[in-house]
Biopython code that builds the backbone (N, CA, C, O; Angstrom):
import numpy as np
from Bio.PDB.StructureBuilder import StructureBuilder

atoms = [
    (1, "ASN", "N", (5.307, -23.594, -3.750)),
    (1, "ASN", "CA", (4.951, -24.477, -4.866)),
    (1, "ASN", "C", (3.812, -25.409, -4.438)),
    (1, "ASN", "O", (3.876, -26.030, -3.377)),
    (2, "LEU", "N", (2.802, -25.499, -5.249)),
    (2, "LEU", "CA", (1.640, -26.320, -4.917)),
    (2, "LEU", "C", (1.930, -27.808, -5.087)),
    (2, "LEU", "O", (2.640, -28.205, -6.011)),
    (3, "SER", "N", (1.395, -28.607, -4.219)),
    (3, "SER", "CA", (1.481, -30.048, -4.430)),
    (3, "SER", "C", (0.306, -30.462, -5.316)),
    (3, "SER", "O", (-0.658, -29.711, -5.468)),
    (4, "MET", "N", (0.391, -31.653, -5.895)),
    (4, "MET", "CA", (-0.684, -32.107, -6.784)),
    (4, "MET", "C", (-2.022, -32.205, -6.052)),
    (4, "MET", "O", (-3.075, -32.038, -6.667)),
    (5, "GLU", "N", (-1.990, -32.475, -4.747)),
    (5, "GLU", "CA", (-3.238, -32.599, -3.998)),
    (5, "GLU", "C", (-3.986, -31.268, -3.968)),
    (5, "GLU", "O", (-5.214, -31.238, -3.885)),
    (6, "GLU", "N", (-3.239, -30.174, -4.037)),
    (6, "GLU", "CA", (-3.863, -28.857, -3.949)),
    (6, "GLU", "C", (-4.331, -28.339, -5.309)),
    (6, "GLU", "O", (-5.048, -27.342, -5.395)),
    (7, "VAL", "N", (-3.919, -29.023, -6.353)),
    (7, "VAL", "CA", (-4.237, -28.548, -7.696)),
    (7, "VAL", "C", (-5.503, -29.216, -8.207)),
    (7, "VAL", "O", (-5.667, -30.431, -8.095)),
    (8, "LYS", "N", (-6.372, -28.429, -8.755)),
    (8, "LYS", "CA", (-7.585, -28.982, -9.341)),
    (8, "LYS", "C", (-7.310, -29.255, -10.815)),
    (8, "LYS", "O", (-7.356, -28.347, -11.646)),
    (9, "THR", "N", (-7.028, -30.493, -11.124)),
    (9, "THR", "CA", (-6.790, -30.860, -12.512)),
    (9, "THR", "C", (-7.957, -31.711, -12.996)),
    (9, "THR", "O", (-8.522, -32.509, -12.249)),
    (10, "LYS", "N", (-8.300, -31.521, -14.261)),
    (10, "LYS", "CA", (-9.419, -32.266, -14.836)),
    (10, "LYS", "C", (-9.000, -33.677, -15.219)),
    (10, "LYS", "O", (-9.843, -34.545, -15.442)),
    (11, "PHE", "N", (-7.701, -33.899, -15.294)),
    (11, "PHE", "CA", (-7.182, -35.153, -15.825)),
    (11, "PHE", "C", (-6.367, -35.894, -14.785)),
    (11, "PHE", "O", (-6.019, -35.342, -13.742)),
    (12, "LYS", "N", (-6.064, -37.156, -15.080)),
    (12, "LYS", "CA", (-5.222, -37.913, -14.163)),
    (12, "LYS", "C", (-4.223, -38.753, -14.941)),
    (12, "LYS", "O", (-4.396, -39.027, -16.128)),
    (13, "ILE", "N", (-3.178, -39.152, -14.237)),
    (13, "ILE", "CA", (-2.154, -39.990, -14.847)),
    (13, "ILE", "C", (-2.780, -41.317, -15.255)),
    (13, "ILE", "O", (-3.531, -41.927, -14.494)),
    (14, "GLY", "N", (-2.454, -41.754, -16.476)),
    (14, "GLY", "CA", (-3.010, -42.997, -17.006)),
    (14, "GLY", "C", (-4.216, -42.776, -17.901)),
    (14, "GLY", "O", (-4.701, -43.706, -18.545)),
    (15, "GLN", "N", (-4.698, -41.542, -17.937)),
    (15, "GLN", "CA", (-5.879, -41.235, -18.745)),
    (15, "GLN", "C", (-5.500, -41.036, -20.214)),
    (15, "GLN", "O", (-4.453, -40.471, -20.530)),
    (16, "ILE", "N", (-6.371, -41.512, -21.099)),
    (16, "ILE", "CA", (-6.182, -41.326, -22.539)),
    (16, "ILE", "C", (-6.814, -39.989, -22.928)),
    (16, "ILE", "O", (-7.967, -39.705, -22.607)),
    (17, "ILE", "N", (-6.020, -39.181, -23.630)),
    (17, "ILE", "CA", (-6.519, -37.854, -24.027)),
    (17, "ILE", "C", (-6.340, -37.638, -25.530)),
    (17, "ILE", "O", (-5.623, -38.378, -26.205)),
    (18, "ARG", "N", (-7.010, -36.609, -26.028)),
    (18, "ARG", "CA", (-6.821, -36.159, -27.410)),
    (18, "ARG", "C", (-6.411, -34.696, -27.358)),
    (18, "ARG", "O", (-6.961, -33.912, -26.584)),
    (19, "HIS", "N", (-5.438, -34.335, -28.190)),
    (19, "HIS", "CA", (-5.038, -32.932, -28.271)),
    (19, "HIS", "C", (-6.049, -32.203, -29.153)),
    (19, "HIS", "O", (-6.290, -32.614, -30.288)),
    (20, "LYS", "N", (-6.636, -31.134, -28.643)),
    (20, "LYS", "CA", (-7.709, -30.433, -29.357)),
    (20, "LYS", "C", (-7.236, -29.784, -30.652)),
    (20, "LYS", "O", (-7.997, -29.711, -31.617)),
    (21, "LEU", "N", (-6.000, -29.316, -30.687)),
    (21, "LEU", "CA", (-5.511, -28.613, -31.871)),
    (21, "LEU", "C", (-4.852, -29.548, -32.871)),
    (21, "LEU", "O", (-5.061, -29.417, -34.077)),
    (22, "PHE", "N", (-4.060, -30.487, -32.380)),
    (22, "PHE", "CA", (-3.259, -31.326, -33.273)),
    (22, "PHE", "C", (-3.857, -32.715, -33.460)),
    (22, "PHE", "O", (-3.353, -33.514, -34.250)),
    (23, "ASN", "N", (-4.930, -32.999, -32.730)),
    (23, "ASN", "CA", (-5.735, -34.196, -32.945)),
    (23, "ASN", "C", (-5.011, -35.528, -32.783)),
    (23, "ASN", "O", (-5.425, -36.527, -33.371)),
    (24, "TYR", "N", (-3.936, -35.560, -31.996)),
    (24, "TYR", "CA", (-3.332, -36.862, -31.698)),
    (24, "TYR", "C", (-3.892, -37.360, -30.372)),
    (24, "TYR", "O", (-4.404, -36.581, -29.568)),
    (25, "THR", "N", (-3.786, -38.671, -30.155)),
    (25, "THR", "CA", (-4.165, -39.220, -28.859)),
    (25, "THR", "C", (-2.902, -39.671, -28.134)),
    (25, "THR", "O", (-1.855, -39.894, -28.743)),
    (26, "GLY", "N", (-3.031, -39.795, -26.828)),
    (26, "GLY", "CA", (-1.901, -40.229, -26.017)),
    (26, "GLY", "C", (-2.371, -40.515, -24.611)),
    (26, "GLY", "O", (-3.556, -40.413, -24.293)),
    (27, "VAL", "N", (-1.409, -40.878, -23.772)),
    (27, "VAL", "CA", (-1.716, -41.160, -22.374)),
    (27, "VAL", "C", (-0.888, -40.220, -21.505)),
    (27, "VAL", "O", (0.288, -39.978, -21.779)),
    (28, "ILE", "N", (-1.510, -39.697, -20.460)),
    (28, "ILE", "CA", (-0.818, -38.812, -19.524)),
    (28, "ILE", "C", (0.072, -39.652, -18.607)),
    (28, "ILE", "O", (-0.406, -40.580, -17.955)),
    (29, "PHE", "N", (1.373, -39.323, -18.560)),
    (29, "PHE", "CA", (2.256, -40.072, -17.653)),
    (29, "PHE", "C", (2.790, -39.213, -16.514)),
    (29, "PHE", "O", (3.428, -39.731, -15.597)),
    (30, "ASP", "N", (2.538, -37.916, -16.560)),
    (30, "ASP", "CA", (2.906, -37.052, -15.446)),
    (30, "ASP", "C", (2.129, -35.753, -15.590)),
    (30, "ASP", "O", (1.760, -35.356, -16.695)),
    (31, "ILE", "N", (1.885, -35.096, -14.460)),
    (31, "ILE", "CA", (1.180, -33.812, -14.473)),
    (31, "ILE", "C", (1.932, -32.843, -13.577)),
    (31, "ILE", "O", (2.242, -33.159, -12.428)),
    (32, "ASP", "N", (2.221, -31.672, -14.103)),
    (32, "ASP", "CA", (2.825, -30.604, -13.305)),
    (32, "ASP", "C", (1.723, -29.640, -12.889)),
    (32, "ASP", "O", (0.864, -29.305, -13.703)),
    (33, "PRO", "N", (1.730, -29.185, -11.631)),
    (33, "PRO", "CA", (0.686, -28.258, -11.155)),
    (33, "PRO", "C", (0.674, -26.949, -11.950)),
    (33, "PRO", "O", (-0.376, -26.337, -12.144)),
    (34, "THR", "N", (1.857, -26.532, -12.405)),
    (34, "THR", "CA", (1.987, -25.334, -13.235)),
    (34, "THR", "C", (3.071, -25.624, -14.270)),
    (34, "THR", "O", (3.765, -26.636, -14.177)),
    (35, "TYR", "N", (3.215, -24.742, -15.251)),
    (35, "TYR", "CA", (4.224, -24.909, -16.299)),
    (35, "TYR", "C", (5.624, -25.003, -15.699)),
    (35, "TYR", "O", (6.023, -24.145, -14.911)),
    (36, "GLU", "N", (6.372, -26.050, -16.071)),
    (36, "GLU", "CA", (7.707, -26.263, -15.513)),
    (36, "GLU", "C", (8.813, -26.166, -16.556)),
    (36, "GLU", "O", (9.982, -26.398, -16.247)),
    (37, "GLY", "N", (8.453, -25.826, -17.778)),
    (37, "GLY", "CA", (9.465, -25.750, -18.837)),
    (37, "GLY", "C", (10.207, -24.428, -18.828)),
    (37, "GLY", "O", (10.027, -23.600, -17.935)),
    (38, "THR", "N", (11.037, -24.247, -19.831)),
    (38, "THR", "CA", (11.814, -23.005, -19.937)),
    (38, "THR", "C", (11.011, -21.931, -20.664)),
    (38, "THR", "O", (10.066, -22.222, -21.398)),
    (39, "GLU", "N", (11.406, -20.705, -20.443)),
    (39, "GLU", "CA", (10.785, -19.571, -21.133)),
    (39, "GLU", "C", (11.019, -19.700, -22.635)),
    (39, "GLU", "O", (10.133, -19.407, -23.438)),
    (40, "GLU", "N", (12.217, -20.141, -23.002)),
    (40, "GLU", "CA", (12.593, -20.294, -24.406)),
    (40, "GLU", "C", (11.684, -21.306, -25.112)),
    (40, "GLU", "O", (11.188, -21.052, -26.209)),
    (41, "TRP", "N", (11.474, -22.471, -24.454)),
    (41, "TRP", "CA", (10.611, -23.495, -25.045)),
    (41, "TRP", "C", (9.186, -22.966, -25.193)),
    (41, "TRP", "O", (8.544, -23.160, -26.225)),
    (42, "TYR", "N", (8.708, -22.306, -24.162)),
    (42, "TYR", "CA", (7.346, -21.768, -24.176)),
    (42, "TYR", "C", (7.159, -20.808, -25.354)),
    (42, "TYR", "O", (6.172, -20.895, -26.085)),
    (43, "GLU", "N", (8.108, -19.902, -25.527)),
    (43, "GLU", "CA", (8.022, -18.926, -26.625)),
    (43, "GLU", "C", (8.060, -19.604, -27.989)),
    (43, "GLU", "O", (7.368, -19.192, -28.920)),
    (44, "LYS", "N", (8.876, -20.646, -28.095)),
    (44, "LYS", "CA", (9.074, -21.303, -29.377)),
    (44, "LYS", "C", (7.965, -22.293, -29.719)),
    (44, "LYS", "O", (7.524, -22.373, -30.865)),
    (45, "VAL", "N", (7.517, -23.049, -28.714)),
    (45, "VAL", "CA", (6.639, -24.189, -28.983)),
    (45, "VAL", "C", (5.179, -23.962, -28.621)),
    (45, "VAL", "O", (4.283, -24.437, -29.318)),
    (46, "ALA", "N", (4.938, -23.240, -27.538)),
    (46, "ALA", "CA", (3.560, -23.079, -27.057)),
    (46, "ALA", "C", (2.862, -21.954, -27.827)),
    (46, "ALA", "O", (2.673, -20.850, -27.317)),
    (47, "GLU", "N", (2.492, -22.264, -29.046)),
    (47, "GLU", "CA", (1.983, -21.236, -29.963)),
    (47, "GLU", "C", (0.739, -20.513, -29.459)),
    (47, "GLU", "O", (0.569, -19.318, -29.702)),
    (48, "THR", "N", (-0.127, -21.234, -28.760)),
    (48, "THR", "CA", (-1.370, -20.591, -28.311)),
    (48, "THR", "C", (-1.183, -19.865, -26.981)),
    (48, "THR", "O", (-2.132, -19.292, -26.447)),
    (49, "LYS", "N", (0.039, -19.887, -26.448)),
    (49, "LYS", "CA", (0.369, -19.231, -25.178)),
    (49, "LYS", "C", (-0.636, -19.581, -24.066)),
    (49, "LYS", "O", (-1.245, -18.692, -23.471)),
    (50, "PRO", "N", (-0.802, -20.887, -23.793)),
    (50, "PRO", "CA", (-1.724, -21.294, -22.724)),
    (50, "PRO", "C", (-1.225, -20.824, -21.354)),
    (50, "PRO", "O", (-0.041, -20.528, -21.192)),
    (51, "PRO", "N", (-2.120, -20.757, -20.381)),
    (51, "PRO", "CA", (-1.727, -20.241, -19.061)),
    (51, "PRO", "C", (-0.668, -21.107, -18.385)),
    (51, "PRO", "O", (-0.758, -22.335, -18.385)),
    (52, "LYS", "N", (0.325, -20.453, -17.814)),
    (52, "LYS", "CA", (1.404, -21.175, -17.130)),
    (52, "LYS", "C", (1.031, -21.531, -15.697)),
    (52, "LYS", "O", (1.680, -22.373, -15.077)),
    (53, "ASP", "N", (0.002, -20.902, -15.175)),
    (53, "ASP", "CA", (-0.362, -21.131, -13.769)),
    (53, "ASP", "C", (-1.422, -22.203, -13.606)),
    (53, "ASP", "O", (-1.984, -22.368, -12.523)),
    (54, "LYS", "N", (-1.699, -22.938, -14.683)),
    (54, "LYS", "CA", (-2.631, -24.060, -14.650)),
    (54, "LYS", "C", (-1.838, -25.339, -14.933)),
    (54, "LYS", "O", (-0.692, -25.269, -15.374)),
    (55, "PRO", "N", (-2.444, -26.515, -14.680)),
    (55, "PRO", "CA", (-1.696, -27.767, -14.891)),
    (55, "PRO", "C", (-1.239, -27.990, -16.340)),
    (55, "PRO", "O", (-1.916, -27.606, -17.294)),
    (56, "TRP", "N", (-0.083, -28.615, -16.464)),
    (56, "TRP", "CA", (0.480, -29.050, -17.746)),
    (56, "TRP", "C", (0.720, -30.547, -17.648)),
    (56, "TRP", "O", (1.121, -31.050, -16.599)),
    (57, "CYS", "N", (0.474, -31.264, -18.751)),
    (57, "CYS", "CA", (0.551, -32.720, -18.756)),
    (57, "CYS", "C", (1.656, -33.228, -19.676)),
    (57, "CYS", "O", (1.871, -32.704, -20.769)),
    (58, "HIS", "N", (2.348, -34.258, -19.206)),
    (58, "HIS", "CA", (3.338, -34.962, -20.028)),
    (58, "HIS", "C", (2.618, -36.144, -20.672)),
    (58, "HIS", "O", (1.991, -36.954, -19.990)),
    (59, "ILE", "N", (2.720, -36.228, -21.994)),
    (59, "ILE", "CA", (1.944, -37.198, -22.772)),
    (59, "ILE", "C", (2.853, -38.125, -23.574)),
    (59, "ILE", "O", (3.807, -37.676, -24.209)),
    (60, "LEU", "N", (2.548, -39.431, -23.539)),
    (60, "LEU", "CA", (3.146, -40.367, -24.500)),
    (60, "LEU", "C", (2.205, -40.354, -25.701)),
    (60, "LEU", "O", (1.028, -40.691, -25.573)),
    (61, "VAL", "N", (2.715, -39.970, -26.856)),
    (61, "VAL", "CA", (1.886, -39.833, -28.053)),
    (61, "VAL", "C", (1.731, -41.194, -28.729)),
    (61, "VAL", "O", (2.717, -41.886, -28.983)),
    (62, "SER", "N", (0.478, -41.571, -29.017)),
    (62, "SER", "CA", (0.214, -42.860, -29.656)),
    (62, "SER", "C", (0.688, -42.848, -31.105)),
    (62, "SER", "O", (0.610, -41.827, -31.788)),
    (63, "ASP", "N", (1.182, -44.006, -31.566)),
    (63, "ASP", "CA", (1.668, -44.181, -32.937)),
    (63, "ASP", "C", (2.823, -43.235, -33.258)),
    (63, "ASP", "O", (3.019, -42.852, -34.411)),
    (64, "ASP", "N", (3.577, -42.866, -32.242)),
    (64, "ASP", "CA", (4.713, -41.984, -32.432)),
    (64, "ASP", "C", (5.679, -42.360, -31.310)),
    (64, "ASP", "O", (5.262, -42.986, -30.335)),
    (65, "GLU", "N", (6.929, -42.005, -31.419)),
    (65, "GLU", "CA", (7.849, -42.340, -30.342)),
    (65, "GLU", "C", (8.187, -41.117, -29.510)),
    (65, "GLU", "O", (9.190, -41.099, -28.796)),
    (66, "LYS", "N", (7.353, -40.102, -29.603)),
    (66, "LYS", "CA", (7.707, -38.908, -28.843)),
    (66, "LYS", "C", (6.802, -38.702, -27.644)),
    (66, "LYS", "O", (5.752, -39.330, -27.507)),
    (67, "THR", "N", (7.246, -37.801, -26.783)),
    (67, "THR", "CA", (6.422, -37.340, -25.677)),
    (67, "THR", "C", (6.156, -35.867, -25.929)),
    (67, "THR", "O", (6.946, -35.193, -26.591)),
    (68, "THR", "N", (5.052, -35.370, -25.406)),
    (68, "THR", "CA", (4.769, -33.944, -25.535)),
    (68, "THR", "C", (4.432, -33.379, -24.166)),
    (68, "THR", "O", (4.133, -34.108, -23.220)),
    (69, "TYR", "N", (4.490, -32.081, -24.094)),
    (69, "TYR", "CA", (4.196, -31.348, -22.864)),
    (69, "TYR", "C", (3.101, -30.364, -23.226)),
    (69, "TYR", "O", (3.321, -29.449, -24.020)),
    (70, "VAL", "N", (1.923, -30.546, -22.650)),
    (70, "VAL", "CA", (0.731, -29.858, -23.130)),
    (70, "VAL", "C", (-0.040, -29.218, -21.984)),
    (70, "VAL", "O", (-0.198, -29.806, -20.915)),
    (71, "ALA", "N", (-0.512, -28.008, -22.228)),
    (71, "ALA", "CA", (-1.367, -27.353, -21.243)),
    (71, "ALA", "C", (-2.693, -28.102, -21.157)),
    (71, "ALA", "O", (-3.239, -28.553, -22.164)),
    (72, "GLU", "N", (-3.191, -28.221, -19.943)),
    (72, "GLU", "CA", (-4.458, -28.925, -19.718)),
    (72, "GLU", "C", (-5.577, -28.400, -20.622)),
    (72, "GLU", "O", (-6.415, -29.175, -21.083)),
    (73, "LYS", "N", (-5.592, -27.095, -20.874)),
    (73, "LYS", "CA", (-6.691, -26.516, -21.672)),
    (73, "LYS", "C", (-6.694, -26.999, -23.116)),
    (73, "LYS", "O", (-7.706, -26.865, -23.804)),
    (74, "ASN", "N", (-5.582, -27.559, -23.590)),
    (74, "ASN", "CA", (-5.495, -27.995, -24.985)),
    (74, "ASN", "C", (-5.760, -29.486, -25.192)),
    (74, "ASN", "O", (-5.610, -30.005, -26.299)),
    (75, "ILE", "N", (-6.155, -30.169, -24.113)),
    (75, "ILE", "CA", (-6.476, -31.591, -24.273)),
    (75, "ILE", "C", (-7.893, -31.873, -23.785)),
    (75, "ILE", "O", (-8.466, -31.124, -22.993)),
    (76, "GLU", "N", (-8.433, -32.974, -24.284)),
    (76, "GLU", "CA", (-9.777, -33.389, -23.865)),
    (76, "GLU", "C", (-9.778, -34.894, -23.640)),
    (76, "GLU", "O", (-8.946, -35.630, -24.169)),
    (77, "GLU", "N", (-10.737, -35.318, -22.842)),
    (77, "GLU", "CA", (-10.897, -36.735, -22.552)),
    (77, "GLU", "C", (-11.333, -37.487, -23.805)),
    (77, "GLU", "O", (-12.103, -36.968, -24.613)),
    (78, "VAL", "N", (-10.841, -38.704, -23.960)),
    (78, "VAL", "CA", (-11.299, -39.587, -25.036)),
    (78, "VAL", "C", (-12.365, -40.490, -24.430)),
    (78, "VAL", "O", (-12.107, -41.198, -23.457)),
    (79, "LEU", "N", (-13.556, -40.462, -25.003)),
    (79, "LEU", "CA", (-14.677, -41.194, -24.406)),
    (79, "LEU", "C", (-14.679, -42.681, -24.745)),
    (79, "LEU", "O", (-15.265, -43.486, -24.021)),
    (80, "ASP", "N", (-14.022, -43.045, -25.849)),
    (80, "ASP", "CA", (-13.923, -44.465, -26.217)),
    (80, "ASP", "C", (-12.447, -44.825, -26.336)),
    (80, "ASP", "O", (-11.972, -45.133, -27.429)),
    (81, "PRO", "N", (-11.714, -44.789, -25.219)),
    (81, "PRO", "CA", (-10.260, -44.945, -25.287)),
    (81, "PRO", "C", (-9.798, -46.301, -25.812)),
    (81, "PRO", "O", (-10.404, -47.336, -25.536)),
    (82, "LYS", "N", (-8.729, -46.263, -26.562)),
    (82, "LYS", "CA", (-8.072, -47.469, -27.073)),
    (82, "LYS", "C", (-6.659, -47.496, -26.475)),
    (82, "LYS", "O", (-6.136, -46.455, -26.078)),
    (83, "PRO", "N", (-6.040, -48.680, -26.409)),
    (83, "PRO", "CA", (-4.665, -48.730, -25.909)),
    (83, "PRO", "C", (-3.739, -47.841, -26.751)),
    (83, "PRO", "O", (-3.948, -47.659, -27.950)),
    (84, "ILE", "N", (-2.727, -47.301, -26.098)),
    (84, "ILE", "CA", (-1.785, -46.400, -26.745)),
    (84, "ILE", "C", (-0.620, -47.207, -27.303)),
    (84, "ILE", "O", (-0.100, -48.104, -26.639)),
    (85, "ASN", "N", (-0.220, -46.884, -28.517)),
    (85, "ASN", "CA", (0.895, -47.554, -29.165)),
    (85, "ASN", "C", (2.156, -46.692, -29.005)),
    (85, "ASN", "O", (2.425, -45.803, -29.813)),
    (86, "HIS", "N", (2.918, -46.978, -27.948)),
    (86, "HIS", "CA", (4.149, -46.228, -27.665)),
    (86, "HIS", "C", (5.076, -47.152, -26.886)),
    (86, "HIS", "O", (4.635, -47.857, -25.979)),
    (87, "SER", "N", (6.366, -47.151, -27.241)),
    (87, "SER", "CA", (7.283, -48.115, -26.627)),
    (87, "SER", "C", (7.478, -47.920, -25.129)),
    (87, "SER", "O", (7.870, -48.866, -24.446)),
    (88, "MET", "N", (7.219, -46.732, -24.596)),
    (88, "MET", "CA", (7.424, -46.478, -23.172)),
    (88, "MET", "C", (6.262, -46.934, -22.290)),
    (88, "MET", "O", (6.416, -47.047, -21.074)),
    (89, "VAL", "N", (5.111, -47.194, -22.889)),
    (89, "VAL", "CA", (3.927, -47.560, -22.095)),
    (89, "VAL", "C", (4.219, -48.736, -21.160)),
    (89, "VAL", "O", (3.862, -48.701, -19.982)),
    (90, "GLN", "N", (4.865, -49.769, -21.686)),
    (90, "GLN", "CA", (5.117, -50.986, -20.892)),
    (90, "GLN", "C", (6.029, -50.734, -19.692)),
    (90, "GLN", "O", (5.986, -51.486, -18.718)),
    (91, "TYR", "N", (6.849, -49.690, -19.749)),
    (91, "TYR", "CA", (7.771, -49.394, -18.641)),
    (91, "TYR", "C", (7.116, -48.551, -17.547)),
    (91, "TYR", "O", (7.529, -48.597, -16.388)),
    (92, "ILE", "N", (6.109, -47.793, -17.919)),
    (92, "ILE", "CA", (5.478, -46.856, -16.976)),
    (92, "ILE", "C", (4.196, -47.421, -16.376)),
    (92, "ILE", "O", (3.897, -47.212, -15.200)),
    (93, "PHE", "N", (3.443, -48.145, -17.213)),
    (93, "PHE", "CA", (2.102, -48.562, -16.813)),
    (93, "PHE", "C", (1.924, -50.069, -16.774)),
    (93, "PHE", "O", (2.657, -50.825, -17.411)),
    (94, "GLU", "N", (0.915, -50.483, -15.995)),
    (94, "GLU", "CA", (0.397, -51.840, -16.071)),
    (94, "GLU", "C", (-0.465, -51.904, -17.330)),
    (94, "GLU", "O", (-0.493, -50.959, -18.119)),
    (95, "LYS", "N", (-1.154, -53.005, -17.510)),
    (95, "LYS", "CA", (-2.011, -53.163, -18.683)),
    (95, "LYS", "C", (-3.141, -52.135, -18.737)),
    (95, "LYS", "O", (-3.586, -51.609, -17.716)),
    (96, "PHE", "N", (-3.581, -51.874, -19.947)),
    (96, "PHE", "CA", (-4.746, -51.025, -20.197)),
    (96, "PHE", "C", (-5.981, -51.792, -19.744)),
    (96, "PHE", "O", (-6.155, -52.955, -20.108)),
    (97, "ASP", "N", (-6.846, -51.148, -18.950)),
    (97, "ASP", "CA", (-8.006, -51.875, -18.416)),
    (97, "ASP", "C", (-9.299, -51.635, -19.193)),
    (97, "ASP", "O", (-10.386, -51.977, -18.727)),
    (98, "GLY", "N", (-9.168, -51.038, -20.389)),
    (98, "GLY", "CA", (-10.362, -50.746, -21.185)),
    (98, "GLY", "C", (-10.777, -49.295, -21.051)),
    (98, "GLY", "O", (-11.526, -48.771, -21.876)),
    (99, "LYS", "N", (-10.284, -48.652, -20.003)),
    (99, "LYS", "CA", (-10.633, -47.256, -19.768)),
    (99, "LYS", "C", (-9.384, -46.393, -19.622)),
    (99, "LYS", "O", (-9.289, -45.309, -20.197)),
    (100, "GLU", "N", (-8.417, -46.901, -18.833)),
    (100, "GLU", "CA", (-7.197, -46.138, -18.579)),
    (100, "GLU", "C", (-6.068, -47.083, -18.199)),
    (100, "GLU", "O", (-6.258, -48.293, -18.072)),
    (101, "TYR", "N", (-4.889, -46.500, -18.022)),
    (101, "TYR", "CA", (-3.727, -47.267, -17.561)),
    (101, "TYR", "C", (-3.500, -47.004, -16.083)),
    (101, "TYR", "O", (-3.784, -45.918, -15.577)),
    (102, "GLN", "N", (-2.978, -48.028, -15.396)),
    (102, "GLN", "CA", (-2.564, -47.874, -13.989)),
    (102, "GLN", "C", (-1.044, -47.781, -13.962)),
    (102, "GLN", "O", (-0.363, -48.535, -14.657)),
    (103, "LEU", "N", (-0.508, -46.863, -13.165)),
    (103, "LEU", "CA", (0.934, -46.766, -13.017)),
    (103, "LEU", "C", (1.485, -48.047, -12.410)),
    (103, "LEU", "O", (0.836, -48.668, -11.569)),
    (104, "LYS", "N", (2.685, -48.445, -12.837)),
    (104, "LYS", "CA", (3.317, -49.645, -12.265)),
    (104, "LYS", "C", (3.688, -49.424, -10.824)),
    (104, "LYS", "O", (3.512, -50.307, -9.985)),
    (105, "PHE", "N", (4.204, -48.239, -10.532)),
    (105, "PHE", "CA", (4.576, -47.937, -9.151)),
    (105, "PHE", "C", (4.293, -46.476, -8.883)),
    (105, "PHE", "O", (4.460, -45.626, -9.758)),
    (106, "LYS", "N", (3.873, -46.200, -7.693)),
    (106, "LYS", "CA", (3.578, -44.827, -7.301)),
    (106, "LYS", "C", (4.844, -44.216, -6.684)),
    (106, "LYS", "O", (5.480, -44.815, -5.817)),
    (107, "ALA", "N", (5.186, -43.035, -7.142)),
    (107, "ALA", "CA", (6.328, -42.335, -6.547)),
    (107, "ALA", "C", (5.909, -41.813, -5.173)),
    (107, "ALA", "O", (4.760, -41.421, -4.968)),
    (108, "ASN", "N", (6.860, -41.814, -4.237)),
    (108, "ASN", "CA", (6.649, -41.439, -2.816)),
    (108, "ASN", "C", (5.219, -41.715, -2.352)),
    (108, "ASN", "O", (4.884, -41.457, -1.196)),
]
sb = StructureBuilder()
sb.init_structure("model")
sb.init_model(0)
sb.init_chain("A")
sb.init_seg("    ")
for serial, (resi, resn, name, xyz) in enumerate(atoms, 1):
    if name == "N":
        sb.init_residue(resn, " ", resi, " ")
    sb.init_atom(name, np.array(xyz, "f"), 0.0, 1.0, " ", f" {name:<3s}", serial, name[0])
structure = sb.get_structure()
């Protein structure tokens, strides 16, 4: 299993992104080097069948109370990021610095 250091991901935790297909914005709060979900979820939810061997991002969706799990290929950077409106932001991140969020604490 690859560690995050070995994975070339275009995105980073705390970055504001837009989903290319569904057009919502959110903030990345975790990144998996490869798809970590179930086969059942993938078949049911991942309609475009994105590659499982590339990074997948966990997103807090702005103006919604949900999180999503999205293939890196389906998101893009937001060039004029705004703070994300989600109740979990305050528990995971420090303040928005105008560009991105900083994690409150780094795991290991």
